[in-house]
FIRO-319185 format. One record per residue (C-alpha): residue number from 1; residue in one letter; x, y, z. Coordinates in Angstrom, 2 decimals. Layout:
// FIRO-319185
NUM,a,X,Y,Z
...
//
This chain:
// FIRO-319185
1,m,13.59,-40.88,12.29
2,e,13.41,-44.23,10.52
3,k,10.00,-45.67,9.72
4,k,9.36,-49.17,10.99
5,e,7.77,-51.47,8.45
6,q,4.53,-52.76,9.89
7,k,3.19,-56.12,8.83
8,l,-0.48,-55.99,7.88
9,e,-2.61,-59.07,8.45
10,i,-5.81,-59.19,6.43
11,q,-8.49,-61.81,7.02
12,i,-11.13,-62.88,4.51
13,d,-14.07,-65.22,4.94
14,e,-14.62,-68.01,2.42
15,a,-17.66,-66.44,0.72
16,t,-15.84,-63.17,0.13
17,a,-12.73,-65.00,-1.06
18,q,-14.78,-66.55,-3.87
19,g,-15.19,-63.08,-5.38
20,i,-17.88,-61.80,-7.70
21,y,-17.91,-60.77,-11.33
22,a,-18.95,-57.28,-12.40
23,n,-18.78,-55.75,-15.87
24,l,-20.05,-52.27,-15.07
25,g,-19.02,-49.69,-12.51
26,i,-21.12,-46.73,-11.44
27,i,-19.34,-44.00,-9.53
28,n,-21.00,-41.20,-7.57
29,h,-19.58,-38.75,-5.07
30,t,-20.44,-36.05,-2.58
31,d,-18.08,-33.61,-0.91
32,s,-17.21,-36.24,1.72
33,e,-17.38,-39.68,0.08
34,f,-17.26,-41.74,-3.09
35,t,-19.74,-44.53,-3.79
36,i,-18.75,-47.20,-6.29
37,d,-21.36,-49.73,-7.38
38,f,-20.09,-52.88,-9.09
39,v,-22.85,-54.17,-11.38
40,y,-23.34,-57.32,-13.42
41,l,-25.16,-56.60,-16.66
42,q,-26.14,-59.67,-18.66
43,p,-25.60,-59.49,-22.42
44,q,-28.70,-58.36,-24.33
45,s,-30.44,-57.35,-21.11
46,p,-31.31,-53.76,-20.16
47,q,-31.37,-54.67,-16.46
48,g,-28.33,-55.04,-14.20
49,k,-27.84,-56.01,-10.59
50,v,-25.52,-54.34,-8.10
51,r,-23.19,-57.06,-6.79
52,a,-21.24,-54.85,-4.39
53,r,-21.23,-51.25,-3.18
54,i,-18.12,-49.63,-1.76
55,i,-18.36,-46.31,0.07
56,t,-15.05,-44.65,0.81
57,s,-13.40,-41.32,1.56
58,p,-11.97,-39.06,-1.17
59,r,-8.43,-39.86,0.04
60,h,-9.00,-43.60,-0.22
61,a,-10.61,-43.15,-3.64
62,k,-7.49,-41.32,-4.82
63,r,-5.23,-44.07,-3.40
64,l,-7.35,-46.67,-5.20
65,l,-7.04,-44.73,-8.47
66,l,-3.24,-44.55,-8.14
67,a,-3.00,-48.25,-7.22
68,l,-5.15,-49.24,-10.23
69,e,-3.04,-47.07,-12.55
70,e,0.17,-48.68,-11.28
71,n,-1.24,-52.19,-11.60
72,v,-2.50,-51.55,-15.15
73,r,1.00,-50.28,-16.06
74,r,2.57,-53.46,-14.64
75,f,0.01,-55.69,-16.38
76,e,0.61,-54.01,-19.75
77,a,4.38,-54.22,-19.30
78,n,4.01,-58.01,-18.87
79,f,1.15,-58.83,-21.23
80,g,0.79,-55.94,-23.69
81,p,-1.71,-53.14,-24.04
82,i,-5.27,-53.50,-22.81
83,e,-7.70,-52.41,-25.52
84,p,-10.81,-50.83,-24.01
85,g,-13.00,-52.12,-26.85
86,p,-16.03,-50.43,-28.35
87,a,-18.15,-48.13,-26.23
88,g,-21.27,-49.88,-25.09
89,n,-23.10,-50.90,-21.96
90,e,-20.03,-52.38,-20.30
91,g,-17.55,-50.17,-18.54
92,a,-17.88,-47.38,-16.03
93,i,-20.52,-44.74,-15.61
94,i,-19.30,-41.68,-13.80
95,q,-22.06,-39.46,-12.40
//
């Protein structure tokens, strides 16, 4: 049986379309969900603010991981390697 390609229409309000900047990710999980907090941490400040929290299923978390890996591969193929830089306060905290 042939799969029909379904067109997906996604709507976004203007405020969300503006986006937010985050330079730290904090990831937690239980047996049924992943919680990803996107945090903005100002330079030289020990205090950050959560800008967005995404709660998703383990299956969606895995799909997100695979999509990010593929997009990083494509980016590096076009623009060269991404250097992670020195370990510090910026990045991801996995708990």
